C-alpha positions, 0 to 999 in steps of 0.5 A: 499499499505504501507504493500506491502513490508511486504508481499514481504519480507515474500514471499521472506523469504519463497522462500529462506527457500524452496530453501535452503531446497531443495539445502540441500537435493541435496548436500546429496548423492542420497541414503541419501536424506530424503527430511525432516529435518531443515533449521536453526530452521525451519522444512521441509517435502517434502514427500507425506503425509500419513494419519498416518502423518496427524493425528500425525501432526494435532491430536496427543493425545500422545503429549503435544507439540502444534507445530509439524513439518509441515506434508508437506512443511515448518514450523509447524502444529498445534496439535489441540489435545494439543491446546484444551487440554491446553484450557481445552476444551478436555482432562481428565474429571474433572466431575464425573458421578454424575455431569452429572445425577444431573444437579443442585447443589441444586438438588444434595444437596436435594438428598444427604440430603434425609432421608433413608427409611429402 
């Protein structure tokens, strides 16, 4: 029960930012309304999402930014590709083909030092 005030505060903050974003767009002439932008530092985008925008927001291999503006709504989307790349789970391969063909260092050492038969 003690944390109810925090939840209520966060709900009110989200509603306030959403209303500010809508008011910001409605203040513009109709031909200039894009339904995307920022309220302070918080991005918003109220357009219908497309497959390309969803992919760009959540899996953008061309960007190293982990947080992208949200695809729809308020806030940020997490670029999972950049996050996994920073965690060294995906990205450039640090292994050579030999690393996959020679599963153990001992086996690799034996094969590298084998006698050459002519």
